N, C-alpha and C positions, 0 to 999 in steps of 0.2 A: 669700382668707384673711379670716376673720372675727375681730373683736375683741369678746369678750363680757366686759363689766365689770359686776359686781354692785355696785350702789350701797349696799346695806344694809351689807355688811362694811366699806366705806370709811367710812361714817358712824359705825359702831361703833368703828372704829379711831381716828377723830378724837376721839370722846368719851373714849376711854381715854387718848389723848395729853393732852387737856386736863386730865383728872382727875389724871393722874400729875404733870403740870407744876405744877398748882396746889398739890397736896399737897407737892411738893418745895420750893415757895417760901414756904410759910406759916411764920410765926413767926420771921422773920429779925431784924427790928428794931422791930416793933410799928407800922410805918407802913403804907403801902398795898401791902405785899408781896402777890404773887400776881396783880397786875394788870400788863398790858403797860406798860412804861415805868418801873414801880416798881422792878424789878430785872432783871438780865440774863437769869436763868433764865426768868422769866415772859414776857419779850419773845421769847426764842427759841422757847418753846412756842407762843405765839400766832402767830408767823411760820410754824411748822410746820403749825399748824392751817389757816391761810389757804392755804398752798401745797398742802394736801391737799383743797382744794375748799371750805373754810369761808369765813366772812366775814372781811374785813380788819380790822374792828373799830377798836380804838383804836391800832393800830400807827402809829408815826411813822418817817419816813425822813430820813436825813441828806442834805440838798441836793436833795431831790425831794418833790413833793407826792404825796399818796396817789393822786390821780387819775392822775398821770403814771406812777407805778409800776404801778398796775392795768392801764393801757393797754399799757405796755411788756411786762408779764408775759403779757398776752393775746396779743400779737403773737409773743412768744417761743415759746409752746406751742401756737399755733393749729394747726399742722400735725401735732400729736399726736392730733388728732381728739377722740373722746369718752373717751379714756383718761385717767383721773385718778390721780395718784400718791398713795401713802400716805407721809407725811413725818413723821418723829419727831425731836424734839430730843434730843441727847445731852449730853455734857459741855460745860460752859461755863467757860472760863478767863478770870478777870478780872485786869486790871492797871491799877489806878487807874480812870481814866475810859474805859478801853478793855477790850473783851472779845471773845473768839472762841468761837463755838458750833459744834458739829458737828451736821450734819443727815444723817439716814439716809433714803435714798430707795428706794422700791419702786414701779415702774410695772408694772401688770398687762398687759403688751403682748400676751400670748397667754393662752389658757385654761389653760395649764400652767406657763409660764415667766414670771418677773418680771425686769425690768431693775433691778438693785439696785446701789447705790453710795453713797458718802458725799461730802458737800460741806461747806464751812465758810462761815460768815458772820461778818463783823466788826460789832460793836456799839460805839456811842459814846454816852457820857453827856454830854448837853448840857443845861445849866441843870437838872441833877438828874434828867433823864429819859433813859432808854435809847432810842436810835434805831438803826434798821437801815441799814447801809451797803449799799444795793441795787446789784446788778450781775448780769449774766447768769451769772457764775461761781457765784452762790449756787444756781442751779438745776442746773448741771453744771459742775464745776471747770475743764474745758478750754475753755469758751465765752468769747468776747470780746464786746464791746459790740455788734458787728454780726452775731453768729451767732444762728441760731434752730434749734430742734429740729424734726425732720421724721420722722414714722413712716410707713413704706412697707410695704405687703404684698408678700411674696415668694410668688408662686404655687407651689402644689405641682407638682413635676415628675412628670408621669404616666409610669409605667413602660411598657416596650415589650411588645408581643406578639411572641414569637419562634416560628419554625418548627423543623422537624427540623434537628438539628445546630446549634441556636442561631442560625440565620439570621434576621436581623430581618425581621419582616413589617410590623407597625405600629411605625413609628419616626418621628423628626422629619424632615419633608420640607418643602422650601420652598414657600410659598404667597404669594398676594397677597390681602390683605383689602381689600375695596372698601366704602366707606361715606361718610357725611357727617361732616365735622369741624365741629362747631358753632362752634368758635372762629374759623373762616374764613368764616362766612356770617352776616349779620345775622338776628336772630330772625324778623323779618318776612318774610324770603325763604327760611327754612329749609324750610318745607313744599313750596314750589315746587321747590327743589333735590331734595328727597327724592322727589317724584313723578317728576321727570325721571330720577333715577338708577334708580328702580324699573323704569321703562320700558326703560332701557338694559340692565339686567342681567336683565330678564324675571322679576321677582318681583311678588307682589301689592302694589299701591301703598298701599292704605288702611291696613293695619296698620303698614307701614313709616313712612308719613308721621306716623301717630300716635306712633310710637316716637321719631322725631326731634323732634317738637314737645315731647314730655315730657322730653327729655334736658336735662342741664345745659349751660350756655354753653360749657364746655370739653370736652364729651364727644365721643368718636368713636363714631358709631352705625353698626355694621357692617350692610351689606346682604347680602353674599355673600362666600364665600371660593373662590378658584380656585387649583388647582395652578399653579405658575409656568409649566409647559409647556403648560397648557390655557387660559391667559388669552386670550379672544377679541380679535382685533385691533380690532373695533368698540368693545369696552369700553375697551381701552387708549387708543384715540384719543379716545373720547367723554368720558372722565372730566374732562379739562382744560376742557371747554366748560361744565361744570356748576359754578356757584359752591359752594364748600365740599366738593365731591367729591374724594376722595383714594384713591390706591392705596398700601397700606402693606405692605412686605415682611415676612414673618414665617416661622416654622417651626411646624408643628403635627403631631401624631401621625397618620400616614396609612399605609395599605397601599400596595404598589407601584403599583397601578392603582386606579381608582375601582371597578372591578368585582370585584377580587380578594376572593373569599370574603365579599363584602359582607354577604350575608344572615346569615352565621354570625358574623362578627366584630362586626357592629353599628356604632353610631356614638357619637361623643362630641360634646357640645354644651352650650349653656346649660341649666341645670336648668329644669324647667317649674314653673309655679305649683302644680301638684298635688304635685310632689316636695317643694317647700318646705313646703306645708301638712301633708303626711304625715310628714315628718321634719325639723322645724324645727331640731333640735339638730345635724343633719348638713349641711343645705343652706340657703343663703340666696340671694336673687336675685343674679345675676351669676356664681355658681359654675358651673363646668363639671363634667360627670359623664358616665358612660356612660348612654346613653339606650336602647339596644337591644342584642340579641345578647350575645356574650361580654363586650363592654365594659360592659354593664349588670350582668350576673350577677357579674362579678369586679371591679366598680368599687372596692369597699373595698380590695382588694389592689393594684389598679393606680394609684389616684389619688394616693397619697402624702399628705404633710401639708404644708400651707402654713406659712409663717413670716413674720417681720417683720424689718425692719432700721431702726434708729434712726440718723439722720445729723445731724451738725452742718452747717448750710448757711450759707455766708458770703454777704456782700452781693454777691459776684461770681457767685453761683449754684453755686460749687464745693462738693460734698458730701464730708464726711469721716465715715467709719463709726465710730459709737460702740458699737453693740451689734447683734447679729444672733442669731436663734434660730428654732427650730421647723421650718425647711424641710427636708424629707426626701423622697427619691424613693420611689415605690411599688415594689412587687416585681414583676419581670417575670413574665408568664404565658407558659409554653412549650407550644406545640401540637405535634402529630405531623405536621401538614401539611408536605408537601414542596413548596416554592414552584414548582419546575420542573414538577412533575406537576400542581399546581393550575392553573397557567397553561396547560398543555397541555390539561387537561380543559375549561377555559373556552373555549379556542380551538376545540376540536372541536365543542362545542355551538353556538358562535356561527357557525362555518362551515356547519353543517348546517341550522340553523333561522333564521339571519338575526336582525336586530334586532327584528323584529315577528312572528316565527313562534310556534309553539306553545310552551307551557311544557316545560321539559326539565331533566334533572339527570344527573349522573354522580358516582358515589362509588367510590373505589379504596381497598382495605384491604390491608395486609400480613398474610397469613395466619399467619406465624410468631409474631406478637405482637399482632395486632389493631389495629395503628396505622392510623388513617385518614390516608392520604397525600394524598387529594384529596376535596373535597366541594363540587362545583361546581353552581351553578344557572344555567340558561340565561337569555339576555336577555329572554325572553318570560314570565318568572315573576312579573313585577310586584312584585318585592321579597320574594316569599315564599321561605322556606327549604324547598323540596321535597326537597332532597338527603337531609337526615336526618330530616325531619318530614312528608314527603308521605304521603298515605294513599290508595292506589289498589289496585284489583284487579291482582295480578301476572300474571294470565294463565298461559300455559304455562311460564313460568320456575318456577312453583310445582310443576311435575311433578318437579323435583329432590327436593322434599319428599315428594310422593305416591309417588315411586319408593322412597324409604327406608321408608315405611310398608308398601309391598307386599313389599319384600325381607324385612322382619321377619315377614311372614306367609307366607313360603315361596316367593314368586316369585323365579325366578332369571333371569339375563340371557337365557338361551336358552329360557325357558318360552314356549310358544306361547300367544298371546293373540289374540282376534278384533278385527281392525280393519275395521269395516264402514263404508259410506258414511255411514250415519246410525244412531243408536240412540235409542229412545223410552223415556222414563222418566215414568211417571204422565201420559201424554198429551203430554209435551213432547218434541219432536224435537231431538236434538243432532247436529251434523255436524262434519266437519273443515273446515279453512280452504279457501278457494276453489281454490287451486292445489296441493292435496295430491296427491302423485304416485300415480297409479293402480296403479303397480307395487308399492306398499307396502300395498295392501289385502289383505284375506283373513286367514287364520290365519298370523301372523307372529311371529318371536321378540320377546320383550319389548324387547330392545336396539334392534331396528328400529323398534318403536312409539315409543320415546323419541327416537331419532335423528330421526325424521320428524315427531314431535309429533302422534301419532294420538290425537285426543280420544276417539273412540269406544272405543278399546281401554282407556284408563284408566277411563272411566266403567263399562265392562263389568266391570272387575276390582274395583269398589268393594265388592262383596259379600264379598270376602275379609277386609275390615277390620272391626274391632269398634269400639264407641264409644271414643273417646279415642285411637285409633291415629294419626289424622292430626294432631291437636294435639300429641301426644307426639313424633312425628317432627319436626314443625316446631320444637318446643322444643329437641330434640337438636341442631338446626342453628342455634339462636340466634334463632328467630322466635316471636313470640306471647306472650312474657312480659316485661313492663316492668320496668326497674330504672334507677336513676339513674346516668348517666354524666357528669354535670356540664355537660351542654349539652342543648338540645332534641333528643330522639331518640325516634322512633316505631318500636317493634319489631313492629308488625303485629298481626293478630288471626286466629285460626283457631277460631271458636266452633263448638260442636256444631250440626249442621244441624237444622232443624225439620221438613223435608220430604225426601222421596226425591229430588225434583228439586234441592233445595238440596244434598244430599249429592253428587249427580252433578256439579253445577256446581263444588263445592269441589274435586273431584279435579283439575280443570283450571284452578284458580286464579281462579275467578270466584265467583258466589254471594256469601257473606258474608266471604270471605277478603280481607284487605287487607294491604298491605305498603308500606314506604318503599324508595327506592333503597338506603339504607344497610343495611336488614335483608336485602335480597336479595343485596347484596355480602357480607354476613355469612354467608349460607347457602352461597354458592359458596366463600367463604374457609374455612368449616368443613369442607367436603368436600375442599378442596385440602390442608388441614393435617392432616386425619385426627382432629380433635378439635373440641370446641365452641370457637369463637372468640368472644371478647367484644370488640366494637369499642371503641376508646378514642381520644380526641382531646386531652384535657388531660394533658400529660406530668406524671408524678409523682402523679396521682390514682389511687389503688388501685381497680381494678374487678375484679369477680369474677363468675362465672356465677351466674344466679339460682338460688335454693334449689330443691331437689326435682327437678332436671332431670338425666336420664341422657344424657350427651353421646354423639354418634355415635361408634361404635367404629372402630378402625383398619381392621378387616376390612370393615365396612359402607362406610366412606369409600372404600376401594380399589375396591369394586364400583361405587360411584357414579361414581368418576373414570373407570373403564372405560366405563361407559354414556355419560357425558357426552363422553368423547373421541369416541364414535361420532357425536355431533352434528356434529363438525368433519370427521371423515373421510368420512362418508357421508350426512349429514343436512342440516338447514337452516343449519348454520354452516360449510359447505364453503369459503366465501370466505375463511376465516381460515387455510387450510392453508399459504399462502405467507408468513405473517407470520414474520419471523426469530425465532429463539430456541427455548426449550423447547416441548414439546407443549402445546397449548391444549385445555382442556375448556370447554364452553359450553352454553348453552341459550337459545333464542329464545322469545318469547312475545308474544301479543296478547290484549287483554281488551276485550270489547265494552262500550260504554256508550251511553246515549241522551242526546242534546243537542238540545233544541228540536225534538223529534219525529223527529230523524234518528239512525240507528245509526252510531256512530263507533267507532274502536278506539284504545286505548292501545298503544304499541309498547315492548317491553322486550327487553333482552338482557343475560345475565350470562355472565361468562367468568373463567377463571383461567389464568395462565401463570407458572410458577416461583413466586416469592414475591409475586405480585400478583393480587388478585381485584378484579373490576370489575363494576359494575351500571350500565346506562344505561336511562333512561326518557324517552320523549317522549309528551306528553299526547295528541297526535293524530297518527297515522301510518298508513301502509299495512300494515305488518307489522313483526314484530320484526327479521327479517333485512334487510328493505328500508329501514327507517327508523332503528332503533336500531343495527343492525349496522355501518353505515359509521362512525358516531361511535365505537363501541367499537374498531373496527379502527384508525382514525386515532390514538386514544389509545394503544393498545398499541404501535404503531409509534413514536410519539413518546417512549414510556417506555423504549425500548431503550437 
């Protein structure tokens, strides 16, 4: 919470108070009216001016020296920080040598709210001069001689990120903060303790030591935060041996696990120097904010508003609340993610690739409404969000798009097409994958060519297509046209080919064709639903199909479902036949790429079953069926 106080308005208010008070006191008896001590009104006005941050001037106090009052007042308001009140003198009631004046107080404790109230002060005329009966109740009427004021920031309560059905995803979870408590270690030894703690928790020592040395004598300088169930035993046991090191229990907003949709949800932490510099009205050092992912994009919605509380603190340290304002919780962000399916997707990727395997991703979409139920990134992704923003050649999974383009140009499921061992285009030879079944070579039905993923047949049929047919078919299934979904999303590209070999490569999902796992899940979801599906992740955010796109028709989708069912019944996806539940449609795919002079392959598989559409990608694998297939199967079984 930040307290921003403009000095100029306070000074102006003080000047007005003085002017009004002097004018009201002029012309009473022809003496020194208008000066403190000369009359009660002027004395009350001068007191108000001093309490507003002005000079104490010629004020006199009954029973105390000016120096004693100034010191007592400074102690009284020290814990209010830099906040200076505006105090104005009101009515003054005189009774002989006694008078009582009303003081109206306004403390600008937040940028929007003031703490306002009235107090009173007794004045006494001694030897013809009005003096102030000083006491803490002059500043706040409920204070006693031993009470002081204390202003404390109330941090904003960050809202939760919820999943499908309102299930909390990012919510308050118990943690241990590990750091150096400067109040528990002499300044001369703080750097040594910081270095030892950095080694214990395995963080870079130099910047942490510098941070500890720069901190105040009472500061707690955090080194790292552990989930309570993940606190290493060595850290728990080692903290006690380091002077000033402490474990502090706390609760912070966290997902169910460290890995849960981490690349998409993002992180919350102390604002960076760059953030403060770019948005000084929004952030100040020490604030916490979303730093990446959805936490950053929706930070304004989630972070809420901090507030303050003003307490009266007695000599025994007991606080009594006088005023509170400003604190409000942010607004929850609801996602379509289904926690059970997200965890199943992450487990399937982890089981297949291990902690140090190739990059991988799995996206699951509900075809009936486009809801993204899982968007999982494998442990080998290095923190990158490949699930919704990866950009890779989709290989033969793209034949689901090529098939739609060919269907629109008259090809039927039983149309005979040539599946040869190789086909040459402008001097470049294209062939089928290494273990392509020889029984599926020759002039075969188009459905057989798709079921077995015959590259040469699709390339041979490219002459049926006209310019724009392939991009149009892709757009009809949700691919190739960008639009804002409220999160990082890559819809792929299907640009016009520049050469004949490029056109041939595009037919089988290579060349210049690129896709993300999310968009390939969208393609199979659109086929399953019978209309163009628009994926959505942010619940309540209105999304619509991109302009100028003709969605796949119900008839076209039915033909595609029939063709892709053949992949499972008689083609490269036969291993899915015994998965329980409704019939599955699917397509496998590999895409060649060069890495360090070696030819490698991306492995893909897409499938749909009932109201679930899934895409799996593995950056480096043997084949779609052999590498991506087992991951997809494990997920489908877990989703039952």
